[in-house]
KEROLUM-823807 format. One record per residue (C-alpha): x, y, z; residue in one letter. Coordinates in nm, 3 decimals. Layout:
N
<rolum x="X" y="Y" z="Z" res="a"/>
...
This chain:
409
<rolum x="4.741" y="14.361" z="-0.564" res="m"/>
<rolum x="4.423" y="14.205" z="-0.439" res="s"/>
<rolum x="4.246" y="14.208" z="-0.826" res="f"/>
<rolum x="4.593" y="14.067" z="-0.953" res="l"/>
<rolum x="4.613" y="13.767" z="-0.706" res="l"/>
<rolum x="4.246" y="13.659" z="-0.728" res="e"/>
<rolum x="4.266" y="13.725" z="-1.088" res="a"/>
<rolum x="4.549" y="13.493" z="-1.156" res="r"/>
<rolum x="4.390" y="13.252" z="-0.915" res="s"/>
<rolum x="4.109" y="13.237" z="-1.123" res="l"/>
<rolum x="4.293" y="13.137" z="-1.439" res="a"/>
<rolum x="4.532" y="12.859" z="-1.279" res="r"/>
<rolum x="4.229" y="12.699" z="-1.150" res="s"/>
<rolum x="4.069" y="12.706" z="-1.470" res="k"/>
<rolum x="3.758" y="12.889" z="-1.398" res="t"/>
<rolum x="3.785" y="13.111" z="-1.655" res="l"/>
<rolum x="3.823" y="12.873" z="-1.931" res="v"/>
<rolum x="3.513" y="12.639" z="-1.816" res="l"/>
<rolum x="3.300" y="12.951" z="-1.826" res="l"/>
<rolum x="3.396" y="13.105" z="-2.127" res="l"/>
<rolum x="3.320" y="12.762" z="-2.262" res="a"/>
<rolum x="3.012" y="12.709" z="-2.097" res="a"/>
<rolum x="2.852" y="13.029" z="-2.186" res="s"/>
<rolum x="2.934" y="13.010" z="-2.582" res="a"/>
<rolum x="2.790" y="12.662" z="-2.587" res="l"/>
<rolum x="2.459" y="12.795" z="-2.345" res="a"/>
<rolum x="2.392" y="13.035" z="-2.673" res="v"/>
<rolum x="2.545" y="12.798" z="-2.947" res="l"/>
<rolum x="2.352" y="12.466" z="-2.858" res="l"/>
<rolum x="2.038" y="12.607" z="-2.728" res="a"/>
<rolum x="1.875" y="12.643" z="-3.108" res="p"/>
<rolum x="1.925" y="12.267" z="-3.130" res="h"/>
<rolum x="1.672" y="12.218" z="-2.805" res="f"/>
<rolum x="1.418" y="12.453" z="-2.831" res="i"/>
<rolum x="1.100" y="12.435" z="-2.983" res="v"/>
<rolum x="0.938" y="12.794" z="-3.127" res="g"/>
<rolum x="0.561" y="12.892" z="-3.200" res="d"/>
<rolum x="0.539" y="12.755" z="-3.538" res="g"/>
<rolum x="0.689" y="13.109" z="-3.704" res="t"/>
<rolum x="1.043" y="13.227" z="-3.786" res="d"/>
<rolum x="0.985" y="13.522" z="-3.540" res="e"/>
<rolum x="0.870" y="13.363" z="-3.204" res="g"/>
<rolum x="1.135" y="13.052" z="-3.256" res="r"/>
<rolum x="1.395" y="13.391" z="-3.280" res="s"/>
<rolum x="1.214" y="13.507" z="-2.948" res="v"/>
<rolum x="1.232" y="13.175" z="-2.786" res="v"/>
<rolum x="1.600" y="13.099" z="-2.850" res="e"/>
<rolum x="1.720" y="13.415" z="-2.813" res="t"/>
<rolum x="1.581" y="13.458" z="-2.422" res="c"/>
<rolum x="1.607" y="13.083" z="-2.332" res="y"/>
<rolum x="1.973" y="13.065" z="-2.468" res="s"/>
<rolum x="2.073" y="13.440" z="-2.296" res="l"/>
<rolum x="1.919" y="13.325" z="-1.960" res="w"/>
<rolum x="2.102" y="13.018" z="-1.970" res="g"/>
<rolum x="2.414" y="13.197" z="-2.020" res="a"/>
<rolum x="2.355" y="13.441" z="-1.755" res="i"/>
<rolum x="2.229" y="13.142" z="-1.497" res="a"/>
<rolum x="2.578" y="12.936" z="-1.546" res="i"/>
<rolum x="2.745" y="13.298" z="-1.536" res="t"/>
<rolum x="2.567" y="13.401" z="-1.195" res="a"/>
<rolum x="2.616" y="13.102" z="-1.021" res="v"/>
<rolum x="2.983" y="13.028" z="-1.105" res="s"/>
<rolum x="3.071" y="13.408" z="-1.020" res="v"/>
<rolum x="2.833" y="13.394" z="-0.670" res="a"/>
<rolum x="3.015" y="13.088" z="-0.585" res="s"/>
<rolum x="3.379" y="13.172" z="-0.630" res="a"/>
<rolum x="3.292" y="13.546" z="-0.476" res="a"/>
<rolum x="3.124" y="13.330" z="-0.153" res="a"/>
<rolum x="3.475" y="13.093" z="-0.148" res="t"/>
<rolum x="3.732" y="13.378" z="-0.208" res="s"/>
<rolum x="3.715" y="13.560" z="0.131" res="i"/>
<rolum x="3.608" y="13.266" z="0.359" res="s"/>
<rolum x="3.832" y="12.981" z="0.214" res="a"/>
<rolum x="4.113" y="13.230" z="0.279" res="d"/>
<rolum x="4.036" y="13.317" z="0.645" res="r"/>
<rolum x="3.987" y="12.916" z="0.706" res="a"/>
<rolum x="4.325" y="12.859" z="0.602" res="a"/>
<rolum x="4.475" y="13.154" z="0.721" res="k"/>
<rolum x="4.534" y="13.291" z="0.400" res="r"/>
<rolum x="4.385" y="13.584" z="0.490" res="l"/>
<rolum x="4.605" y="13.706" z="0.737" res="q"/>
<rolum x="4.899" y="13.672" z="0.497" res="l"/>
<rolum x="4.709" y="13.929" z="0.269" res="t"/>
<rolum x="4.670" y="14.146" z="0.562" res="l"/>
<rolum x="4.982" y="14.175" z="0.655" res="s"/>
<rolum x="5.108" y="14.367" z="0.353" res="r"/>
<rolum x="5.036" y="14.724" z="0.308" res="p"/>
<rolum x="4.665" y="14.701" z="0.210" res="v"/>
<rolum x="4.329" y="14.802" z="0.349" res="s"/>
<rolum x="4.050" y="14.579" z="0.435" res="f"/>
<rolum x="3.838" y="14.750" z="0.145" res="f"/>
<rolum x="4.109" y="14.719" z="-0.124" res="k"/>
<rolum x="4.087" y="14.361" z="-0.064" res="v"/>
<rolum x="3.752" y="14.312" z="-0.101" res="a"/>
<rolum x="3.762" y="14.580" z="-0.410" res="a"/>
<rolum x="4.056" y="14.381" z="-0.572" res="g"/>
<rolum x="3.863" y="14.081" z="-0.565" res="r"/>
<rolum x="3.522" y="14.225" z="-0.663" res="i"/>
<rolum x="3.683" y="14.379" z="-0.940" res="a"/>
<rolum x="3.834" y="14.057" z="-1.053" res="a"/>
<rolum x="3.527" y="13.868" z="-1.023" res="l"/>
<rolum x="3.327" y="14.100" z="-1.191" res="a"/>
<rolum x="3.582" y="14.092" z="-1.484" res="l"/>
<rolum x="3.536" y="13.669" z="-1.501" res="l"/>
<rolum x="3.158" y="13.777" z="-1.544" res="g"/>
<rolum x="3.238" y="14.030" z="-1.790" res="s"/>
<rolum x="3.414" y="13.807" z="-2.011" res="l"/>
<rolum x="3.180" y="13.576" z="-1.951" res="s"/>
<rolum x="2.899" y="13.800" z="-2.098" res="m"/>
<rolum x="3.093" y="13.865" z="-2.360" res="g"/>
<rolum x="3.158" y="13.570" z="-2.486" res="v"/>
<rolum x="2.768" y="13.467" z="-2.481" res="a"/>
<rolum x="2.686" y="13.809" z="-2.604" res="c"/>
<rolum x="2.897" y="13.753" z="-2.951" res="a"/>
<rolum x="2.817" y="13.403" z="-3.009" res="a"/>
<rolum x="2.428" y="13.554" z="-2.984" res="l"/>
<rolum x="2.587" y="13.772" z="-3.252" res="a"/>
<rolum x="2.655" y="13.575" z="-3.444" res="m"/>
<rolum x="2.293" y="13.427" z="-3.486" res="r"/>
<rolum x="2.112" y="13.530" z="-3.765" res="p"/>
<rolum x="1.863" y="13.834" z="-3.630" res="g"/>
<rolum x="1.719" y="14.173" z="-3.763" res="h"/>
<rolum x="1.994" y="14.441" z="-3.834" res="p"/>
<rolum x="1.841" y="14.697" z="-3.679" res="v"/>
<rolum x="1.658" y="14.731" z="-3.328" res="c"/>
<rolum x="1.406" y="14.972" z="-3.240" res="r"/>
<rolum x="1.303" y="15.236" z="-2.974" res="h"/>
<rolum x="0.974" y="15.204" z="-2.829" res="v"/>
<rolum x="0.703" y="15.400" z="-2.695" res="y"/>
<rolum x="0.385" y="15.327" z="-2.526" res="r"/>
<rolum x="0.075" y="15.568" z="-2.490" res="p"/>
<rolum x="0.063" y="15.862" z="-2.222" res="v"/>
<rolum x="-0.158" y="15.745" z="-1.930" res="m"/>
<rolum x="-0.120" y="15.842" z="-1.574" res="e"/>
<rolum x="0.029" y="15.579" z="-1.344" res="s"/>
<rolum x="-0.086" y="15.271" z="-1.215" res="v"/>
<rolum x="-0.087" y="15.448" z="-0.834" res="q"/>
<rolum x="-0.287" y="15.775" z="-0.952" res="e"/>
<rolum x="-0.562" y="15.544" z="-1.107" res="e"/>
<rolum x="-0.572" y="15.256" z="-0.857" res="a"/>
<rolum x="-0.597" y="15.563" z="-0.586" res="r"/>
<rolum x="-0.898" y="15.696" z="-0.821" res="k"/>
<rolum x="-1.059" y="15.389" z="-0.812" res="m"/>
<rolum x="-1.043" y="15.313" z="-0.454" res="y"/>
<rolum x="-1.196" y="15.653" z="-0.343" res="e"/>
<rolum x="-1.457" y="15.601" z="-0.592" res="a"/>
<rolum x="-1.536" y="15.261" z="-0.430" res="y"/>
<rolum x="-1.543" y="15.398" z="-0.103" res="m"/>
<rolum x="-1.755" y="15.691" z="-0.170" res="a"/>
<rolum x="-2.004" y="15.396" z="-0.281" res="d"/>
<rolum x="-2.285" y="15.285" z="-0.105" res="p"/>
<rolum x="-2.328" y="14.964" z="-0.261" res="e"/>
<rolum x="-1.930" y="14.864" z="-0.180" res="t"/>
<rolum x="-1.948" y="14.629" z="0.098" res="a"/>
<rolum x="-1.846" y="14.709" z="0.424" res="k"/>
<rolum x="-1.610" y="14.413" z="0.481" res="d"/>
<rolum x="-1.422" y="14.576" z="0.171" res="l"/>
<rolum x="-1.451" y="14.911" z="0.304" res="k"/>
<rolum x="-1.239" y="14.793" z="0.642" res="r"/>
<rolum x="-0.962" y="14.635" z="0.480" res="v"/>
<rolum x="-0.663" y="14.814" z="0.482" res="r"/>
<rolum x="-0.610" y="15.057" z="0.268" res="k"/>
<rolum x="-0.244" y="14.980" z="0.131" res="g"/>
<rolum x="-0.387" y="14.583" z="0.085" res="t"/>
<rolum x="-0.695" y="14.781" z="-0.160" res="v"/>
<rolum x="-0.469" y="14.961" z="-0.355" res="l"/>
<rolum x="-0.224" y="14.666" z="-0.473" res="k"/>
<rolum x="-0.530" y="14.525" z="-0.560" res="l"/>
<rolum x="-0.630" y="14.836" z="-0.757" res="l"/>
<rolum x="-0.277" y="14.883" z="-0.912" res="a"/>
<rolum x="-0.279" y="14.545" z="-1.069" res="q"/>
<rolum x="-0.640" y="14.562" z="-1.191" res="k"/>
<rolum x="-0.520" y="14.904" z="-1.347" res="a"/>
<rolum x="-0.213" y="14.802" z="-1.531" res="q"/>
<rolum x="-0.434" y="14.511" z="-1.673" res="d"/>
<rolum x="-0.735" y="14.761" z="-1.758" res="h"/>
<rolum x="-0.896" y="14.663" z="-2.073" res="y"/>
<rolum x="-1.032" y="14.934" z="-2.336" res="m"/>
<rolum x="-1.316" y="14.863" z="-2.576" res="p"/>
<rolum x="-1.282" y="14.902" z="-2.956" res="m"/>
<rolum x="-1.645" y="14.916" z="-3.067" res="p"/>
<rolum x="-1.705" y="14.828" z="-3.429" res="t"/>
<rolum x="-1.729" y="15.154" z="-3.672" res="n"/>
<rolum x="-1.587" y="15.380" z="-3.444" res="e"/>
<rolum x="-1.261" y="15.531" z="-3.401" res="v"/>
<rolum x="-0.987" y="15.495" z="-3.110" res="t"/>
<rolum x="-0.731" y="15.689" z="-3.035" res="s"/>
<rolum x="-0.424" y="15.736" z="-2.759" res="w"/>
<rolum x="-0.185" y="15.983" z="-2.712" res="a"/>
<rolum x="0.221" y="15.944" z="-2.771" res="f"/>
<rolum x="0.529" y="16.126" z="-2.640" res="n"/>
<rolum x="0.740" y="16.088" z="-2.919" res="v"/>
<rolum x="1.088" y="16.283" z="-2.930" res="p"/>
<rolum x="1.089" y="16.529" z="-3.255" res="d"/>
<rolum x="1.409" y="16.343" z="-3.351" res="a"/>
<rolum x="1.193" y="16.073" z="-3.479" res="h"/>
<rolum x="0.925" y="16.273" z="-3.649" res="a"/>
<rolum x="1.042" y="16.204" z="-4.002" res="h"/>
<rolum x="1.171" y="15.800" z="-3.939" res="e"/>
<rolum x="0.990" y="15.526" z="-4.051" res="r"/>
<rolum x="0.734" y="15.399" z="-3.758" res="a"/>
<rolum x="0.573" y="15.078" z="-3.706" res="t"/>
<rolum x="0.267" y="14.977" z="-3.467" res="a"/>
<rolum x="0.295" y="14.702" z="-3.266" res="r"/>
<rolum x="-0.051" y="14.568" z="-3.101" res="m"/>
<rolum x="-0.240" y="14.277" z="-2.926" res="r"/>
<rolum x="-0.578" y="14.242" z="-3.029" res="f"/>
<rolum x="-0.833" y="14.033" z="-2.757" res="s"/>
<rolum x="-1.140" y="14.033" z="-2.620" res="d"/>
<rolum x="-1.306" y="13.864" z="-2.241" res="s"/>
<rolum x="-1.439" y="13.535" z="-2.451" res="f"/>
<rolum x="-1.177" y="13.421" z="-2.728" res="s"/>
<rolum x="-0.831" y="13.394" z="-2.815" res="l"/>
<rolum x="-0.962" y="13.400" z="-3.159" res="r"/>
<rolum x="-1.149" y="13.734" z="-3.336" res="r"/>
<rolum x="-1.158" y="13.808" z="-3.711" res="d"/>
<rolum x="-0.964" y="14.182" z="-3.656" res="v"/>
<rolum x="-1.024" y="14.417" z="-3.966" res="r"/>
<rolum x="-1.000" y="14.770" z="-4.002" res="g"/>
<rolum x="-0.694" y="15.095" z="-4.041" res="t"/>
<rolum x="-0.404" y="15.170" z="-3.820" res="i"/>
<rolum x="-0.335" y="15.617" z="-3.828" res="s"/>
<rolum x="-0.021" y="15.778" z="-3.709" res="f"/>
<rolum x="-0.087" y="16.163" z="-3.866" res="g"/>
<rolum x="-0.044" y="16.099" z="-4.209" res="d"/>
<rolum x="0.109" y="15.740" z="-4.197" res="r"/>
<rolum x="-0.140" y="15.448" z="-4.222" res="s"/>
<rolum x="-0.167" y="15.057" z="-4.229" res="g"/>
<rolum x="-0.416" y="14.832" z="-4.289" res="v"/>
<rolum x="-0.547" y="14.602" z="-3.995" res="v"/>
<rolum x="-0.635" y="14.191" z="-4.117" res="s"/>
<rolum x="-0.567" y="13.943" z="-3.852" res="n"/>
<rolum x="-0.802" y="13.641" z="-3.721" res="i"/>
<rolum x="-0.621" y="13.548" z="-3.473" res="t"/>
<rolum x="-0.464" y="13.722" z="-3.139" res="q"/>
<rolum x="-0.128" y="13.769" z="-3.153" res="a"/>
<rolum x="0.138" y="14.040" z="-3.111" res="v"/>
<rolum x="0.097" y="14.208" z="-3.489" res="l"/>
<rolum x="0.337" y="14.487" z="-3.630" res="e"/>
<rolum x="0.188" y="14.693" z="-3.879" res="f"/>
<rolum x="0.458" y="14.937" z="-4.089" res="p"/>
<rolum x="0.305" y="15.283" z="-4.106" res="l"/>
<rolum x="0.307" y="15.426" z="-4.429" res="e"/>
<rolum x="0.283" y="15.768" z="-4.522" res="g"/>
<rolum x="0.435" y="16.116" z="-4.505" res="k"/>
<rolum x="0.593" y="16.164" z="-4.174" res="p"/>
<rolum x="0.506" y="16.450" z="-3.913" res="g"/>
<rolum x="0.452" y="16.626" z="-3.588" res="n"/>
<rolum x="0.197" y="16.321" z="-3.484" res="a"/>
<rolum x="0.133" y="16.277" z="-3.169" res="r"/>
<rolum x="-0.182" y="16.048" z="-3.168" res="t"/>
<rolum x="-0.225" y="15.735" z="-3.251" res="l"/>
<rolum x="-0.606" y="15.594" z="-3.400" res="e"/>
<rolum x="-0.748" y="15.257" z="-3.475" res="f"/>
<rolum x="-1.060" y="15.243" z="-3.661" res="s"/>
<rolum x="-1.246" y="14.942" z="-3.625" res="n"/>
<rolum x="-1.418" y="14.775" z="-3.977" res="a"/>
<rolum x="-1.464" y="14.444" z="-3.815" res="g"/>
<rolum x="-1.791" y="14.298" z="-3.710" res="e"/>
<rolum x="-1.749" y="14.285" z="-3.323" res="s"/>
<rolum x="-1.599" y="14.478" z="-3.067" res="s"/>
<rolum x="-1.218" y="14.430" z="-2.936" res="l"/>
<rolum x="-1.051" y="14.449" z="-2.632" res="m"/>
<rolum x="-0.704" y="14.623" z="-2.587" res="l"/>
<rolum x="-0.492" y="14.678" z="-2.264" res="r"/>
<rolum x="-0.352" y="15.023" z="-2.364" res="p"/>
<rolum x="-0.049" y="14.981" z="-2.089" res="r"/>
<rolum x="0.042" y="14.605" z="-2.216" res="r"/>
<rolum x="-0.101" y="14.640" z="-2.551" res="d"/>
<rolum x="0.008" y="14.891" z="-2.780" res="i"/>
<rolum x="0.338" y="15.017" z="-2.881" res="e"/>
<rolum x="0.496" y="15.271" z="-3.139" res="l"/>
<rolum x="0.830" y="15.179" z="-3.262" res="l"/>
<rolum x="1.115" y="15.327" z="-3.427" res="f"/>
<rolum x="1.421" y="15.238" z="-3.591" res="d"/>
<rolum x="1.726" y="15.296" z="-3.349" res="a"/>
<rolum x="2.069" y="15.133" z="-3.454" res="d"/>
<rolum x="2.274" y="14.847" z="-3.569" res="s"/>
<rolum x="2.158" y="14.494" z="-3.393" res="r"/>
<rolum x="2.561" y="14.483" z="-3.243" res="g"/>
<rolum x="2.539" y="14.785" z="-3.074" res="m"/>
<rolum x="2.198" y="14.655" z="-2.953" res="n"/>
<rolum x="2.387" y="14.375" z="-2.812" res="i"/>
<rolum x="2.698" y="14.551" z="-2.696" res="f"/>
<rolum x="2.464" y="14.790" z="-2.520" res="r"/>
<rolum x="2.316" y="14.461" z="-2.334" res="a"/>
<rolum x="2.669" y="14.329" z="-2.277" res="w"/>
<rolum x="2.770" y="14.618" z="-2.029" res="i"/>
<rolum x="2.417" y="14.604" z="-1.834" res="v"/>
<rolum x="2.486" y="14.205" z="-1.806" res="l"/>
<rolum x="2.862" y="14.286" z="-1.725" res="s"/>
<rolum x="2.714" y="14.562" z="-1.411" res="s"/>
<rolum x="2.469" y="14.259" z="-1.322" res="m"/>
<rolum x="2.792" y="14.010" z="-1.248" res="m"/>
<rolum x="2.959" y="14.257" z="-1.075" res="a"/>
<rolum x="2.660" y="14.292" z="-0.846" res="l"/>
<rolum x="2.671" y="13.908" z="-0.814" res="v"/>
<rolum x="3.019" y="13.894" z="-0.736" res="a"/>
<rolum x="3.039" y="14.210" z="-0.453" res="a"/>
<rolum x="2.696" y="14.014" z="-0.254" res="f"/>
<rolum x="2.907" y="13.685" z="-0.273" res="g"/>
<rolum x="3.221" y="13.859" z="-0.117" res="i"/>
<rolum x="3.031" y="14.038" z="0.111" res="f"/>
<rolum x="2.858" y="13.681" z="0.243" res="l"/>
<rolum x="3.228" y="13.507" z="0.209" res="g"/>
<rolum x="3.363" y="13.780" z="0.474" res="a"/>
<rolum x="3.067" y="13.738" z="0.744" res="a"/>
<rolum x="2.998" y="13.334" z="0.679" res="l"/>
<rolum x="3.169" y="12.998" z="0.633" res="s"/>
<rolum x="3.260" y="12.885" z="0.322" res="r"/>
<rolum x="2.940" y="12.632" z="0.288" res="p"/>
<rolum x="2.707" y="12.849" z="0.459" res="v"/>
<rolum x="2.808" y="13.160" z="0.228" res="a"/>
<rolum x="2.798" y="12.938" z="-0.085" res="i"/>
<rolum x="2.486" y="12.825" z="0.012" res="w"/>
<rolum x="2.316" y="13.165" z="0.132" res="t"/>
<rolum x="2.405" y="13.346" z="-0.213" res="v"/>
<rolum x="2.313" y="13.062" z="-0.439" res="l"/>
<rolum x="1.918" y="13.080" z="-0.248" res="v"/>
<rolum x="1.924" y="13.429" z="-0.268" res="m"/>
<rolum x="2.068" y="13.402" z="-0.599" res="l"/>
<rolum x="1.776" y="13.168" z="-0.721" res="f"/>
<rolum x="1.488" y="13.369" z="-0.523" res="l"/>
<rolum x="1.597" y="13.711" z="-0.720" res="s"/>
<rolum x="1.573" y="13.578" z="-1.021" res="l"/>
<rolum x="1.224" y="13.382" z="-0.938" res="a"/>
<rolum x="1.073" y="13.583" z="-0.734" res="s"/>
<rolum x="0.962" y="13.904" z="-0.998" res="p"/>
<rolum x="0.789" y="13.642" z="-1.198" res="a"/>
<rolum x="0.624" y="13.491" z="-0.925" res="v"/>
<rolum x="0.506" y="13.859" z="-0.794" res="v"/>
<rolum x="0.373" y="13.916" z="-1.115" res="d"/>
<rolum x="0.178" y="13.594" z="-1.207" res="q"/>
<rolum x="0.049" y="13.617" z="-0.853" res="y"/>
<rolum x="-0.107" y="13.973" z="-0.795" res="p"/>
<rolum x="-0.226" y="14.065" z="-0.398" res="h"/>
<rolum x="-0.497" y="13.905" z="-0.322" res="a"/>
<rolum x="-0.755" y="13.953" z="-0.009" res="l"/>
<rolum x="-0.848" y="13.597" z="0.047" res="d"/>
<rolum x="-0.568" y="13.376" z="0.057" res="i"/>
<rolum x="-0.479" y="13.119" z="0.299" res="g"/>
<rolum x="-0.148" y="13.203" z="0.540" res="a"/>
<rolum x="0.065" y="12.972" z="0.369" res="g"/>
<rolum x="0.042" y="13.119" z="0.020" res="d"/>
<rolum x="0.035" y="13.458" z="0.233" res="a"/>
<rolum x="0.401" y="13.412" z="0.339" res="a"/>
<rolum x="0.528" y="13.287" z="0.027" res="g"/>
<rolum x="0.402" y="13.594" z="-0.167" res="l"/>
<rolum x="0.539" y="13.842" z="0.155" res="a"/>
<rolum x="0.871" y="13.650" z="0.085" res="l"/>
<rolum x="0.857" y="13.695" z="-0.264" res="s"/>
<rolum x="0.758" y="14.071" z="-0.263" res="r"/>
<rolum x="1.056" y="14.133" z="0.013" res="a"/>
<rolum x="1.273" y="13.941" z="-0.226" res="v"/>
<rolum x="1.218" y="14.118" z="-0.502" res="t"/>
<rolum x="1.195" y="14.474" z="-0.338" res="g"/>
<rolum x="1.604" y="14.408" z="-0.225" res="i"/>
<rolum x="1.748" y="14.258" z="-0.520" res="t"/>
<rolum x="1.560" y="14.453" z="-0.801" res="s"/>
<rolum x="1.859" y="14.645" z="-0.868" res="p"/>
<rolum x="1.979" y="14.286" z="-1.020" res="l"/>
<rolum x="1.699" y="14.230" z="-1.237" res="t"/>
<rolum x="1.562" y="14.568" z="-1.266" res="a"/>
<rolum x="1.749" y="14.655" z="-1.571" res="f"/>
<rolum x="1.793" y="14.323" z="-1.750" res="s"/>
<rolum x="1.838" y="14.341" z="-2.108" res="p"/>
<rolum x="1.683" y="13.960" z="-2.236" res="v"/>
<rolum x="1.339" y="14.096" z="-2.296" res="h"/>
<rolum x="1.463" y="14.373" z="-2.504" res="a"/>
<rolum x="1.701" y="14.136" z="-2.709" res="i"/>
<rolum x="1.478" y="13.895" z="-2.770" res="s"/>
<rolum x="1.238" y="14.126" z="-2.911" res="e"/>
<rolum x="1.485" y="14.336" z="-3.096" res="n"/>
<rolum x="1.398" y="14.638" z="-2.903" res="e"/>
<rolum x="1.651" y="14.872" z="-2.820" res="c"/>
<rolum x="1.833" y="14.870" z="-2.479" res="v"/>
<rolum x="1.847" y="15.268" z="-2.429" res="e"/>
<rolum x="2.164" y="15.453" z="-2.321" res="w"/>
<rolum x="1.987" y="15.541" z="-2.009" res="t"/>
<rolum x="1.913" y="15.227" z="-1.867" res="a"/>
<rolum x="2.293" y="15.136" z="-1.975" res="v"/>
<rolum x="2.374" y="15.430" z="-1.710" res="a"/>
<rolum x="2.187" y="15.366" z="-1.455" res="e"/>
<rolum x="2.248" y="14.993" z="-1.423" res="a"/>
<rolum x="2.604" y="15.037" z="-1.463" res="f"/>
<rolum x="2.613" y="15.320" z="-1.162" res="s"/>
<rolum x="2.434" y="15.106" z="-0.964" res="l"/>
<rolum x="2.516" y="14.797" z="-1.042" res="d"/>
<rolum x="2.884" y="14.839" z="-1.123" res="a"/>
<rolum x="2.977" y="15.072" z="-0.926" res="i"/>
<rolum x="2.776" y="15.236" z="-0.605" res="l"/>
<rolum x="2.610" y="14.855" z="-0.470" res="l"/>
<rolum x="2.934" y="14.672" z="-0.552" res="p"/>
<rolum x="3.145" y="15.005" z="-0.345" res="a"/>
<rolum x="2.884" y="14.974" z="-0.046" res="l"/>
<rolum x="2.917" y="14.592" z="-0.046" res="l"/>
<rolum x="3.312" y="14.611" z="-0.040" res="a"/>
<rolum x="3.304" y="14.855" z="0.285" res="a"/>
<rolum x="3.056" y="14.657" z="0.442" res="l"/>
<rolum x="3.268" y="14.334" z="0.359" res="a"/>
<rolum x="3.564" y="14.538" z="0.491" res="a"/>
<rolum x="3.387" y="14.626" z="0.780" res="l"/>
<rolum x="3.313" y="14.279" z="0.884" res="v"/>
<rolum x="3.698" y="14.132" z="0.809" res="m"/>
<rolum x="3.839" y="14.398" z="1.037" res="r"/>
<rolum x="3.572" y="14.286" z="1.348" res="r"/>
<rolum x="3.627" y="13.883" z="1.307" res="v"/>
<rolum x="3.978" y="13.962" z="1.209" res="k"/>
<rolum x="3.992" y="14.147" z="1.582" res="g"/>
């Protein structure tokens, strides 16, 4: 009953029509205003990323605002008491409204994804595999033990809290560069499933060094009996199709035939790609993940609307939404530092806290994968749906029901 009432209310207010139109326009008009990097591939990545994020932002703000208004406005107008006079529980009222608003967000994301699918792009998405390495936390612990055991380590550093130093070292491990000397072979181990052993493979690498973003790169790259030639004079994300007989190889090798040593971050700069399924199916999986994100936004808005007045609920949900989307970028670009001012330290701590609390909303974002033509894996879809569309909305609906019961009493 609550679901039908909320759905009819959204339809009568024309919110649905306006939101669907805005989502479609965000994707269809973005290519006319975005400037790429001069290549078709780069322009496609930028257009997809910005247009999809635009549709996400429009939908999230609309769903969050409608959710924060839903219960708080009804309570202020005494309509909530009328609804609760019927044989329906507080939980069903909250859950029904969450479901209606989640459907609104899902339809909006569906229109955006459909518009994106109509634009030209590579017909096949790809599975992405990275080198097998120890975790950044394990490498950070080893570096920490080495620093503490080194007699030349400054005493002031040894007195710093261990957790703070480990955060710094984990960031260093994530960006750890591996040298690739000239006239030598460098290799990395990969854990590629047997199902891909006989499929077409592509290596994707980013070459750079400590001094310049422009280097002469020459050599060969091989994966078992498959190999490709590397020839490049700029730092860029380069893909090298590996031609030859497929096999059960597990090691990728690069033979540096250039005149200078190169640098590469294994955790960030090297990947193996294998064809997955169609671009349309990949966008469909992305739609499921995005719809799940909107269900969580709706649930959080309903909870705030049950606990706060309408203006405060709307303000709070919009601020939290902005922080949840912006904080990961802040944390990624501003790693933990030992010597920073109190203001910067407080801002960074707040960003880290918000990132931790709102990670379910951003952890499964498929925007990067879609823009880079990478496969949105079914495992990620299942995790996003179970967490963002079922478990957390159910928990927030229960909390909203508890708040409504206390406010009513």
